[in-house]
N, C-alpha and C positions, 0 to 999 in steps of 0.2 A: 391565555397569558395575562399577567397583572400590567399595568401602564409603563412601569418603571420597565420592566424585561422587554416589553413590545418596543420600546422605545432604543432600547441595547439590540435586539434584532434587528430594527429599521436601519440603525449605522452599520450594521454588518455587513447589510444585502445592499444596501447601496454602497460601501464600498465593493462589493464585488461586482455589482450591476455597473458602475464607473470604468471598473477595470476592464470587464469583457467588453465595453463600447470602445476605449479608447484603442485594444490590440485586435479589434475585428478586423480591421483592413489587412491586417500581416497574417490573420487568419485562412481568411476568405483568400489569398494566393496559393496557403498551402492544401486548400480543401478546396478547389476549385469545382471536381466534379459533384461533390454531396449537394446535394438541393438544397441545404440551410449555408451552404458556403461556409460550413464548418463552427456555426454562431454557437451551438451549444459547448465549442470546446476554446471559445475565444477566453473566457474566465481563466480555462486552466493554462494557456499557453500566455496570457497575461501573468498568472503568477508564477510558471516557470520559469521565463526568461528574467523579469525582475529581481526574481528571489537570486537565480545566478550570476546575473552580473555584479548585485550588493555583495554576494558571496566572494563573487575574485579580488571588490574593490578592499573588500575586508581582511581577505586572507592574503591581500598583498601590501595591507596598511595604508592604501592608498587616500580609502574616505572615513571617516566613520559610518558606524553602523545606526542611522537614527532614521526618524520621518521626514525630514530634508531630504534627506540623503536616496531615500526610495522614492519619494514621490518625482523627484528630479531623474534618477533613471527609467521611471516608467514609461515619464514626458521624452523623455531624449530615444527610447529602442521605436517607442508607439512611430514616432515623429520621423525618424531616420528612415525606419523600413519602409514609410509610405512615400517618401523622396525616393527612393532605391528602386523598391517594387513596382512602382507606380509613376512612370516617365511621362506620359502621353498629356499630353495637353489637359487642364482640369476641366472646360467643356466637354470634351469627350469622357471623361472620369464622371465627372456627375451623371450625364445618361445614363451611364450605366449603372451606375449606384442606383438611382431613380428605377432604370427598370427592373431591377432584383429585387429591390423594397415593394415597389406593386407587383410584382408577382410571386413574391417569397412572405408577404408579411403574416399571411395568416400562420404560419409554419412556424417564424422566428416567436411568434406570439405566445404560442403553443408551447413553445420549447420554455421560454421565459417562466410562464405561468406555471409550467409541469417544474421547473428549479425553484419558483418562489415558493409553491407548495409544499414540495419535498421540503427544502429548508425549516420552512415553517413548522413540518412534520414532527421530523426530529427532535428539533430546539424545544417543541412541547412537549414530547415524551422524555427530553432529558432533563426538564424542568422537576420529573416528578422522583428523580435520582439522580442528583450534580453532582452528588460527591467526586471529588479526586482523593478518592479511598480506596484500598484495597485493591490487588493483583497487581500489576505494574505500573499502575497511575502515577506512582512516587519519581517512578523512573523519566515517564515519558514530561511530568508537570516538570521535574527538577530539569531537564535539558530545554524546554522551553523556556525556564524561567533563566538559567543560563546564558542561554543567546539574549535572551530579552534584553537581559544585562551589560552585555559586551560593549567594546568600541569596535574591537577587532577580533578577526578569527585568525585560527580555529579557536573554539568558544571551550571556558575551563568545565573540567568536569567536576560539577559540585561535589563527589562524593570524594573524590579522591585530590587533593591539592597537592603539588601545583601542576598536574597535568591536564592536558587537554581532552576531549570527550572520546574515546578510542570505538566510537558508533558510527551506525551510518544514522549521521543527524539531521541529513538535507529537508526530510519532510519538519521536521521539528523546526527549522532552521524559516523554513517560508511560513509555519504556523507564525513565528514569529514577526515575520517580515506585514503578515495581514495583520496581525495586533497592533504594532504601529501605525501602521497605512490605517487603521480603522479608529486609533483613538482610546479604545477600550482597556481592558485590564484580564492579565493572562487567565485569571482565576473564573473571567467571564468566555475570554475566547477560548478556552481549553475544548470545551461545550459546545458551542457555536463552530467550532474549526470541525467537531464529529458532522454536526449537520452540513455543514457544507461539505464534507467530503460524502456522503450519504446523496444530497440533492447532487453535486456532480456526476457520482455514478449515475443516477438516476439519468438524467439528461445526456449524458455523451454515449452511456450504451443504447439510449434511443435515436440519437441523432445514427449513430452506426449502423445500427440494425435496420433501421431505415431506409439510410444508403445502401444497404443492402440491398433489399426489396427493389428499391425503385431504380436500382442497377439492372435487373431482371429487369421489370417491365414498369412501365411509367404509366400503365393503366390502372393501375389498383393501388391507388392512393388512398382511400380509404382503409383499405386492407394492411397496407403499410402502417399506418398510425397503430392500428388493432394490435398488429403481432411484434412492433417495436415494444409498445408499451409493457406487453407480455414480458417479451425478455429484458426489459429496463427491470420488470419488478422481479422474474427471475431472480437475477445477477443480485438484486439488493435486500430483497424481504422473502427468497425461500429459503428452504432448508433441504435437507437430504429424506429417502425415504424412512429416517429412522423413527420419522414421527409416526408409523404407522405402529412403531409399540404402546404408544394409547390406546390401544384397544384389548392389549396383551394386560395380561397380570405383570406387575412391575417384577424385573431383577433385579440385583444387587447392583449397585453402583460401583461402574467400572469393570464389571464381571459379567457381560453381554452373553444372551443364550440364544440360539435360534428360536424364532419364531414358532417353529414346529413343537419347542418341547416346553411352550408357555399354551397356559388355557386362555383362550378368546373372551373377551369380558368387555364388548361396548356400552354395557350398562353403565361401567363405572370409569367412562371417560374425561377424563384423561387420565387414570389412574397414577398419581401421584406422579406424572412425567416430570424429567428431573432431566432439564433444556442441554446442562454440558455431556452430558451421557452423548450426546448426537455428535459431539467433535471428541469423544474420546473411546470411543465405539472399537478401537483395534487395540489390542494389549500394547501397553507403554508407547502410544505413538498420539499424537496431534494430530487432527485433520479438520480444521472451522475452513467458516466461509462468511462472508462478510455480515449476517445475517446475526449472526454470533459476535461478532465485531463491534457492531453499533451498540449492543445488546450489555454486553460489558462494558465495554465506553475505555479500552485503555486505547490512546492515542498511538499505538505502537508503528514501525516504519511501514510494515504490511498493509496498515489500514491508511497509511498517508500518502502510500504509494500507489492508492487505487485510479486515483483522475489519472497519471504520468501513465500508467498501464495503458487505460482506455484511449488517450491521449497518441501511445503509441502504437495500437493496435489501429485506430483510425487512419492515421498518416500512413502507416505501413500501406491500409487497402489504397487510401490516396496516390501512392505513386505507384500501386499494382496499378489502378485504371488509367493513370499516366502513362503507364511502360507497355498497358496490353494493348494502349491507342498506340500507341509508336511501332508495334510489331504488325498493329492492322494496318495502317500505311506502308509499313515495309513490304507485306504482304498482303496486298488486296482480298487476296481470295480467304482470308479466313481473318475477316471482320467481326470484330469481339464485340464494339461497343462503337454502333454507329453514330450515336447523338454527341458522342464528345468532340470537343470542336477546338482543341490545343494539348499540345503534345511538351516534351521536356525538353528543352537544347541541351547537349552537353554538359555546358555550365549549370544549366538550372538542374541536371540531374546529378550535379558532384555537389551542388548544393543541398539537396533534399537529403541526399546519404550523410551530409554533416549535421544537418539537421537533425536526422535517425540517431547519428552517434551521439548529438548533444542529449537524447531522451533516453537514451540506454545509459549515458554518464551519470544522467540526475536518477535514474532507478537505480542505479547501483549507491551511489554515493545516501539513497533514500531505503533501501532495503535489496541488499548485494544480489542476494539469488536473482529477483528479476532482470536483472542489468544480462545475467550470463543466460536466463530464458529467455527471454526476447530477442539476445542479439542468435540465435539459434531458432526461430522465428524468422529472423533477416537473414540466415543462411539459407532456409528451407525454402524463401520466399525466390531470391537471389538466382538459386540453382535451379527453381522451376523458370523462372522467366528468362534464363539464359535457354535450360532446354525447350521451350517454345521455341522460341528462335532458331534455336539450331537446326530441331526435327522439323522446320519449314524450310529451310536450306538445304537438308537432304533428301533428295529424292529418293523417296523408298521408304526413307526409315522412318518405324514409329517404335517407342523406345517401351512403351510397356509389353509389346508383343513377342515373345519369345522366340516364336516363329521366324520374324524377322531378323533377331537376333542371327538365328542360325544362317539365314539364306545371305544378310546383308552383315555380315561379321565387321567387314573393315568400315564400312560406314559405320557399325556401333562403335569400335573402337575410336574410331575419327571423331563420333558425335561429342563422346565422351570426354576426348582430351579437346574438344572444343569448346563443351561445358566448363570444364575445370577452368580451364584459362579466362576465357570470359566473364567467367564468376568472380575469379581472383581479385581483379580489380574494384567492382563494387562494394566486395566487401570489407577489402582491406581499408577502403575507404571509411566505410563505416565504424572498423574495427579503430582503425589510426583517431577518429573522432571519439569513440568511447574513450581511450585511454587519452588523449592530450587534453579533454574537456573534463576528465575525473583526477586528473592528473594533480591539480593543487588540493585535492581531498585527500588525496592517495598519499601525498606526502607527508601529512601527519596522523595517518593512519595504518595500523598495524592487524594485518585478518587475523582473527584467531578460533580460526578452523585450523586443525592441524595435520588434516592429511582424509584419506577417503577410502572407505573401508568398504570391507569386502562380507558380506553376510554369507554365512554358511562354507566359510573359505575350508578348502582340506586339511587334514591334520599338519600334512606335511609342510603347509606353508603357514599355519602357525606357528611353528617351530622357528619359522623365518622371523615371523614378525611383519617383515615392510620393506617392501621392494619399490622403491623411488616414492611418488606421495601416496602409493597402495598401501594399506595395514589388513594384517591378516589378523586379527583377535580372538582366540579363542572362547567360547561360550557364547559368540555373538550369531546367532541364527534366529532371525523371527521374519518367518513370512504372514499374511493375511489371509485367514479363510476366507474362501469365495463366496461363502453367504456373506458375510462383512464386507466384499469389497460390492456386491449387489446393493445391498442396502446402501453403503455409501454413494455410488455412481450409478445405479441401475436408472435411476431418472433421467439420467443425460442421454446413459448409451440406448433408454428407447428409442430415442428420437435419432440417435447415429444409426442403426441400425433399419429405420426405418427409410431413413436418408440413402444408406446404402442401396436398399432394395428399390428406391424409388430412379435412384440412377440406374441401376441395372435395366432397370424398365423401360424407361425413358431414353428417346434416342435422340435428345437434344442437351445437351451440358453447357449450363453458360460459365462464363469465366468465374463470375463469384462464387460457385460450385465451389469453385477448384480452392481459391483463400478459404472458403469453408473445412474444406479437406483437410488445408495445410495446419487451421487451427484445431480441427478433432485429431491430424498427425501428433501437431505436439502434446496437446492434453492427454490424452491417451498415454506418450513417453512418459510424460511426467507424473503419472499413475505406477507407471511402470520400474519405473529406475528404484525407490525408495524397497522397493523388494528387492532387490539386487546388489544396492550399495546406498555410503549412507556418507554425510560428511562429520567427520569428528570432531567432538566437541567436549565439555568436562563431565557431561550426564553419564551416569556409568549403566542404568536399569533402559534407559530412555536414549539410547544412542541413534538412534532412527529417529526419533520424534521430529527434530527439527526440517530435516530433510523431508518428511513426508509432509510437514507442516506447512511450509513455504513453498513447496512444488504443487500440492492438491488443491492447496487455493487458487492458485492461478489457472489449473486447468478446470476449477469450478467458473470462474469469471468467465473463461473461454468459451467454457460448454454452454454457459449461460446465453452467449451471444449468438449461438448457433440455433438455440433452439425455436426463435420466433421466426429465423429464416427460412428452419426449416419446415415449420408447421406450413407456412405460408406456401413453400414451393407443393409440399404435397396437398394439401387442399385446396390450390387453385389453378393445378395441373391439369389439364386432359379437358374433356367434354364438361356439360354441366348435368349430364343425366347422376342419377343414384349410382355408388362406387359400394359394394359391400367391401374391400379392402379399405377403402379410403374411410369410412364410415366407424369402420373396427378401429381404426386410428385414430381417430378423433375422439370417441367414447375413450377409450386405454388412455389417451392422451390427458381428458381433462382427468377422470382419476388419480393418474399420478400428480396433478396440478395441483388439484385440491389437497393430495396427501401433504407434497411439501409445504405448501401454503398453512398447513394448521401450524407449522412451527413458530412463526413470528407472535401468533397470539399467544400462544405457550410461555414464549422466551419475556416477550414484553412484560406481561402480566407475573412472571414471576420475579424479575429484576425488579420490576418498579413496584411492585405491591399493588398489582392491578389498579394503579393512574388512580389512587385513591389519597394522596397527602400530595398536593402541590407545595414546592419547596423554594421554584427559584431557578438561575442559569447560575448563579453565584454556586462555585464548587468546593469553596472553601469554608461553608457555615457550619459542617458539620463538624468542625474545630470547636466552635463555640459549644455543644454538648460534650465532647471529649474530653478538651483540654482548652476551657474558658480563658485560663489566664496565657497561655501560651500563644492563643489566640492574638489574642490582644498586643502580646509581644511581634506576634508575627506581623499583623497591620503596622505597629512603626516602625519596624526593619524596614517594610517597604515603602512610607513615604520619608524617612529620617536617615537611610545609608542607602549614598550614593556607589557607582563601581561593584566592584566584586573584592571586599577584603576577605581575608578567613575567619571562619565563626566556628568555636568547638562546641560541638554536640554531643550526645551519647551517640556511641559507636550503633551501625546499622542493624546489626542482626539479633537475634533471640540470646539473651545474656547464658553464655558458657553451650552456644549451641551456634550453628552455621547454615542458619534458616530464612531465608529472609522473606518479603512480604508484612514485615513488620510495620507498626509505625514509626519505628528509631527511623531519623535521618529526618523528618518533619519540618525541621528549620532550612536546611538544606534545597530539600525541595521544593518548598512553598516559596522561599526568597529567590533561588538563584545564589545564593555566597556559596561556596565551596565550604567544604570541614573536609577535616583530616579523614575521615575514612566513613561511608554509606554503607548501604547494604555489602557486605564482604563477598557473600557468593557471587554480585553480580560482577563486581569489580574483578573475581576470578574468573569468571568466563572471559571478561574484556579484556584483562591482563593477561591472559593464557595459562599463567599459574598458581594456586592457593601461596606461593610464599611471597608475594610482591606483595599482599592486602595484610597479610596473618601477623608482622610486627608490629601494625598498628594498631590492632586491637588491644594490646597490652599498652603501649604508649597512650590510648585516648585513657583509660583504665587509670595511670600512672598521674595524667595530669590531671583526673576529678581527684584522685582518692590518697595521692601520697602526702605524708608529712614534710617531704623534704623541701624546702622552697627554692632549691639552687635545680633540683633535678625538676622540679618542675617550669621552671624558667627557660630552661634550657630548651627542654620540649619544646614551649611554646614557641621559641624564637628558632626552632629547628624547620617548623611549618608557616612562621614568619603569622601567625594566629594574632589577629587584633581586638575581636571579640569573642566572650565566654557566654554560654547563654546556661542557664539556671533553671531547668524547669522542672514537671512534674517526671518526665521519663528518666531526666539525670539524677533525680534524686531517687527512682526507683530503681533505677540500673546501678548505681554506683553506692550503697548504704554508709560507706566510710567517706563520700564526698564531703572535702575539706572546704567550704565556702572563705574563711579567714583568712587562706594565704592568695584567694583572686582580690581581696581587700587589701592585701599589702602591696598587689601589683598592678592595680588600678582601680578605677573610681566604677560606682555604677551608674551606669544613666538613664536605666529606665529599671522600672518594678510595677508590676501590676500582680497583687497578691504575693503568692510566695514565687512568681517567675523573676527572675532578674536579668538583665544586661549588662554584663562588666565588660568595658574599655580600657585595654591593657594601655598602662603607660610603656610604651617604648625609648629604651637607653639608646642611642647614638654611637 
C-alpha cells in the first residue's frame, strides 16, 4: 500500500478496534460459554446496535444523522449495558476481568491479528481494481451516498425522487454509520467496507467453529485452532467443485456439459477458465458464494448481511449452550456440559430471545430472505430443545424410534402436544421481536415479491393461475440435473455423509453434534426448496434465480461452518492407531479441499489483472479516464452542495431499451443527490410494475430536448428540480439537447470543459 492508503486503512481499523473494545463487555455477557467470550463478535455487535439505535432515532426524527449522534449512541449503549448487566461490585468484576484476560489473552490476540491481516489482505487486493463501476455497484454506492447525506430516515431513493428507498438498505446504513464514525469519504469506505466484512467473516467463523470444537473437548486446543481456521477459510475463500473444470477443455459460457463429455487436458490448466461460470452453472439460475462476492465487489445486501448471519448463528449456539445446561441441571442423568457454570433465568431467557428477534429483524432489513431463513433455524432449535426437555420427562419415550411410538402411543401424542405448547412461547417471543424491531422499516417498505410460484404445476392448475399466495404459471418447469448439484454441493456433502457414518458408528453423540445436524438439515432444505417453488419477481426467464441465489448462499455458509467441526470429530475420535477408513477420509478431504481452493487464485487473478496495476482505494478514479469533466463536476458537487436537492441527469437505461448496468445515473449514484429516474429496470423491480417508472423516461427526454420552455419549466417544477447536469452522457443520449433554455431558467454555477451544472431559479 502507498502511505496515503495505509493511513486510510489504519483510521478504518482503529475505528473498528475501539468500537469492538467498547462493546466487548456486552458481548461477553451474550457469549458467556465461548472461550473468547465472543470477542470476535464485539465489533459486529457494536456496529449492529449503534446503527439500529441511530436508525430508530433518525426514522422517528428525534435526532439528526451525524457523527456526533453516532458517537453518543455508541457510548450510551455500551455504558448503560455495563451498568445493567454487571451489577456486581467493581472489585469483584475487576478480578473476573483480570482472570479472563490472563487465561485467554493469546486467543484474543490471535483473533485480533487474524482480523487485521484479513482486513489488510482484501483492502490490498481491492486497491488493484477499486472502481465502483460495473454490475450493481452504482446501485449500492448510490444507496450509501443517499443515506450518508440524509438527516433523517427513511433515506431518499436517489433514482426516483421524491420517494424513499424501497429496498433492504440497513446494511448500506451500517456502511454510512461506519463512514461517518471514521471520518473518511464514501468512495474510500466502499472498498474498506468490503474488506471489513471479509475480515469479520474470517474471525467470526473462526470463533464459532473454535467454540464448536472446544465445547466437545477442551483437550484439543491446537486442533481447534487448525480446524477453526480451516472452516473460516472455506467460508470466505473457497469456491465449489466447479474448479475441476480447469483440468478439462472449456465449455461455452452458460452452456455447461458433464465432465465425461469433455476431454481431460491437465497440461493446459487453467484452460481459459471463466470464474463466473461457477455461479451460473445451472440453467437460468444464480448460485453465488462469498468468494465470488468479494471478487466482483457489489456491496449488496447478501454481502452486507454476512457478519450479522454469523452473529445470529453464534447467538443461537450460545443460547443452545445455556439451555442444554439448564436441561442438564433439571435432569442430572443427562449431563451435557459439565464445564458450564451458569444458566439463564426466566428473565434472562426472555432477554436472549428478544435479542435473537432483534438480530432477525436486522437481517430482514439487510437482506430479507435471511431473516426468514434463520427464523426457521430458530424454530428447529426451539423445537429440539423442547423435545429434549420433554423426552427426559416422559418415561420410556424416545421420539426417533418407531417401535416406541407404537408401544407408547399415548406417551408419543402427549409428548407432541407438550412440545408444541412449550415451543409456542419462546418462538412467539422471537417472532414478536422480529416484527416489532423491524416495524419502523416495514412501515415505509413495500415487498416486491408478488407470490410463491410452484414449479412444474399440473395443467389444470395453470388454468386457475393462482390460489392464495401460490402461483401456477405455464412453462415454468426447471429442475437442476443431478450432476450439476453434485458439482455445486458435492464438496460439502462428502463431509456431511462422512459425519452421518461417523455418528452411526460412534456410541457417543455430543450435544454440539446435534446443533451441527440442525445446520445441515436447514442447509439441505434450502438447496431442495428451489427445485419445487420460487419467489415471483419481474424476471420471466430467470424466475427461480433469485430464490436459489438467496437460499444456497446461506447453505454455503452454514455448511462451511460444519466442515472444520466434522473434520475434527472424525480425525480426533477413537484410538490413535492407524485406521483405514479415517485415512481414506483424510486423503479424499484434502483432494476436495485443494479443488475448491483453486477458485480464489483464478478469480482474483482474472478480476484484478494478476495484481499488476496498483490503483489505490479511491473507487471513483475511473471517472477521470472515462468522463474527466464529469468527474471534476461530481467532486465539486460533493464539496459544495449540501442536503439532497434534486438534480436532473440523463435517465439511467440504454437509450431505446430497458437494460440497466449502464454508466447513466452516475451523478446520483456518486453523490447521493436524487434524480428523476435512474436505472429503470431496478425501479421496475422495486416498485412492482413497469408502469410506475416508465412515464418518466419521456419526461426526462422532454426536459432536455423540448423547445417549449413552458413545458420544460412545468416538468422541472413537477419534480422540484434545483440543478441540471449537462455532461457527456446527456449530450450523447439527447442529441437535440437544448442548453439555451436552461440558461433562461437559471445560472451556470459550475463548468469544467463541456460539462456544466445549472442552478435553476425558483419562482415563489
